C-alpha positions, -999 to 999 in steps of 0.1 A, spaced: 279 475 669 313 481 660 337 509 675 367 526 663 403 508 680 419 526 706 452 548 694 485 536 688 519 552 716 526 568 675 491 585 672 489 593 702 529 613 701 518 629 662 482 640 676 504 661 713 530 671 688 505 691 664 494 708 695 535 713 709 532 732 677 508 752 680 513 761 709 534 790 725 571 780 734 578 785 772 540 774 782 527 753 803 502 740 778 537 737 755 557 712 777 531 696 783 519 683 749 558 675 734 562 657 773 532 641 757 554 632 724 583 623 733 570 604 760 547 584 735 567 583 711 596 567 732 577 538 747 561 510 734 520 503 751 497 531 769 503 522 800 543 523 801 537 556 784 514 569 815 538 553 835 565 571 826 544 607 822 535 605 859 574 605 870 574 641 847 586 674 869 576 697 877 544 681 888 517 713 873 540 696 837 530 664 851 493 668 858 488 687 827 506 659 810 487 631 829 454 657 819 461 659 782 470 620 775 442 610 794 423 628 763 440 615 735 441 586 749 404 576 754 401 589 721 394 565 685 412 579 654 
């Protein structure tokens, strides 16, 4: 039995950008998805992206972004 490879940062960025594009502008979900998209597009590794997201402010955006990042990063291709 083989498992699908984990997603890389560019895959995560693309998925998060699609989600952001479908969220209402100005919403918490839009801010979180856009933050994940930008962070993943500008970092090289999953751990590095997570570290950057942990520094987001305000706290509600940070938590929503980390939750989304966790969901996306555990999905397989």
